[in-house]
Structures are given as C-alpha cells and as structure tokens.
Phi, psi and omega in degrees: 000138178276132173244106180306151182305336182255044187303127183288134182228105183293152180281188190236128164239128183311319186283359177257350193308320182302320189296317185249357169280314185284318169303344183272311191302352145300307178268322162311317165280343162264308195280315182292309185294333180302341176283346183277125181256151184249133171195154170264325169219148188288152176259177181290157185286347178278357180263100190291346184280354172086186184298160182274154179285174175265106187262354172234158190307123181275161175246155178285128178268315178203162178224138181238136182248127187259156174273355177230161181291140188260136172279295183190170179229150175214167186288148159248151189289348181279005180097354176264198181226154169247121185254127174267132183263156179228013180289200185297317181271335183069198177124182180230152179227143171246141182236146177278175185301345175261008178086009181263142187297133172257308178202166180212158178225121184233022180292335178220150176283084189292129176278323179228154177217132187228140176259130178249100191294312181306311191275350184054052183232150169247120176264123172237131184235145174225162171205123181235119176269132172232140185262131179235171176294336182259011180129195182251147178228166174219156173232133186214161170174183180220138174231143174249119179257155163268171191293350177267001179101354181281138178284124187260326191199139168229134185300137179301149179306136179089358185243160173226144176288114178278316184188163173250116185292167181299327173277006176090352173290153178267133164262111185245135182235155172232203182295329186225017181205170173220141186223138174261135182243141172292134192286337181254326183255349184055023173284150183276126177268326180192162175226132174235144182274146172162165184243001175202128188236146174216090183282148181233181177295337185242343187200173167237126181249144190213157171258124179233092185072227181271014184242153164252131190231145169247127171249150171287174183286351175258018172082013181267134185285130179257323173197159183218121187241133169289130176291134180303158175299135175084011178297341187246018172291134174079026178312160178287180187297341177264003179056048184243150173243136193241152177232130180240145180227146166213177186296340187239357185205142160256132180243118173257121186242112174227243174289343177214187177240131183233127178253143175228156176277123183304321182290324187240344182079004172293127180293131182273313184196172177211138179224142181280358184295135181223154183154194180280125179266129186235124176296142188222179179298147182063034178056042172257173180221144172256139183247121183244124182300151181296127185291142172271134186275139167297120184299340183265311189265338187080353185279156182277136178284140179301155182256154181255123179268193000285158184251144189284140171252130180244141172230192181306329184283345184114216181288109186252344184188183175219155182231130184265080179281136175272115183264165179208195184286341184290158174299129191271116174226159176216131181272142172252118178236177178247128191232125179046054176075003183224147180285134180221173184248132178246124175257110188296315187294333169257355179066046189234139164264134177233141170284181183301333189260015177092352188283127172302124178266319181189148182239177171092011179266074178289145170072016174284128179253334179226115185261127178242174183299321183275331186175197187220146175282137180245153167225123178234098189064245171249020175251129181244170186189183173217137178224128182287151181297325191269005187251144178273354181208158181296147178282339177196146169231157179214119180273119176277141181250155175064045187265133169269097187307140178263356189300136178212195182296333186255332179234111195281346194270155175278325181227164174243141179245137179237135179291145176228161187297330183236035181149226174220145162270144178235127174232137170258204186292325195228013179209158176237137169233145173250136180239134174238000000 
C-alpha cells in the first residue's frame, strides 16, 4: 500500500488510547496490520509502492488452532508469525515458520502488537478502562520483547511508548509530556511539553495548552503559535482537540478546523466545520459530520454527502461518500503513479479531488496499490483494480465464524510476507 511521505498521523494521548485503538484494531487491524506487507517476490529498493500481492490462487501451508479467540496475525522476520489474541485474557503468541507455537505472553489484554524488524523487537501495548463506584480508571502500558520472548523494556507506570525512531531511540509520552530515551541506557535525551504529539521525519508537533508548537528532532522549540479564542467551542462528546500533520499543513480539529503552515506556524485558514477527520490522498483531509444515533435502535443514522475535502488552500473539493453504521475509513493507495482514495464500505475508488474513478469493488478488506484482497463470508479472493473479475477466489472449509453484530464476515485476511494469513475465531492459516 502506498503511504505518502506526509502520512497524516493523529498524535497519541494515553487516556484516549481506547477510543482509537479499539476503533482501531480494525486499525490495530487497520493501523497495526497496515505495517504488514504482501508479496510473492520482493521488488527493488527504488519502488516505493512495496512488495507485490498474491495474484494466483494460494495453497494452505499450515494451520494453527488457538485456545483463545484470535484477532489477527502478522509476519515475524524469521519467517514465523505473531498472533494477537482477543479472548478474555488477551495476549500474543509467536509461531515458527511451520506454524508451531514458540512462546506466548498473556499478562495483559494487548490492544496492539507491532513488529520492529530493524530493532528485532515486538511491541505490545494495552489499554483497559474500568468503571468504579467512585468514577472511571484505566490501566495502560507497553512492553518490548525480543523475538525469543524475553522482556527487554517496559514503559514506566503512567507512560506509553509513542514510537521507535530511525536512530533506535524511544519516544515515551505521558499525559503532558514526551521524552526521548536511549534504547540501551534508557537515559533521557530531552523532554518536551504537550498533551498531543505528532512526530514527522523533520520535526515533532504538539498541542500544549492553547498553543500549537513545533519542536526539532533534538527537542528544541522552533516556534509556538497561540490558538485563537473560541477554537474549542462546540467540542465533541469527548471534549478533545486533535492534531493532524502533513508536509504542507498542520490541522487542529476541535469545535472548528484550523490549518497552520508547518515551517512557520502561520495560520493558513479557519473553518467552522466539525466532525470526524479522515486522512485522504495528497495530504488532504475529509471531514464527515458526527452521525446521530437512533434513540430506539442505538444505531447511527446514515449521513448524506457530499463531504468537504480540505487542503492547505482550505476547502478544495467534495467527495460523495456513502456512509453507514460501519466505522468510516478510507485507504490511500497509489494507482497509475498517483495517490487515490479507496472507500471500502462502498467499494469505490476516488481521485484526490473526490471524483469517482471506478465503482463495484465490493468486499475488499485489504487495499493494495495493485488491487484488493476480498472476504465474502468464508470466501476469500484477490481482484486487481483494472480487472472486472477476481484473479482468484477460494472457498474455505471448517471455519469457526467470527461474524457478529459488528463484523459480518466469517474470516479475516492479513497480508503476509510469503502469502496471506487467514484467521477465523480460533485458528490461523498461512496460504502461499
């Protein structure tokens, strides 16, 4: 999947993790699994779009059965797999290249699990919210394992690992600061203040009280801009302000939208529009109003588009998305050398200006540059974007269905380094 160099990335606040990780294991299945690549043979280093998809019908290589419910699987660099569990206790399990269990950890119900190939690390994070008679509390944290299951580092209480930087250092955040740690000595290099952070390749942006701030990668403040009075009027039900970044724009979303120039902090424009912000092609953002719930059924009423697309210039175009009760997401892929949007729930490809390129790509669960993997009940397949029919489909047998009120399919497909992983409720299968 193509990820533009300025991939918009909301920052992280520990007390918000449950909201966008749980909305996420779709993105943990969107975000976590997004790091998994699919290929039949590796491409050259100059090809930014990454490995190629499996375009002919694969065969089952191995199958592993779990004693807990399975969330998803992803690659380990040694040819094995990392499996995230979603049962009562949760946890992670590692499998060798033949599908046999090597080790597991069930100390926490991990919401996300990531493999850091360069550092030879497995990152597992959890967030648990608890309601008590005196109010609500939460438990969160991050553990780093080596590939043999040894715990190498655990985030101090009240902290979360935000990311591992290119130089191997750890960015660790709490409710009001971020600290850079040496990965060997764990000594602090610097600490910066903020309640929401968004690191990029060239700087770290933060919300600090009523200011938006740019820090250099060595923790030095480069500029600070005060947000205008009333910017947080009409906040959403969680009373949160969000920060999104791209190469050409910082977007602060609260009761309104405020755009700033990344290099200078100069305000570019302001709009009263509010709603869910969705990253889109060309470093732009689509804003969809908050859906209203039916008071009887509790389901969200469908929203009527078109919805505005915002760029550094302000409102640049509109996109006519068909919304539903499902979580609204959009994939950015590269099609014929240009970034475009794929909207899964309607099976539609749009260009960066919101114009429809093609429709009818139903049941796509993983969008790649060349096409998409599909799941329809217990039938999986692959279809190229330029083809009117599937390159292959495969009807699975002996499936322990995952379908429920929120997820309609029997199985889940995850890209794998040498094929694809398919998991149902209690098993994982590798196909090549």
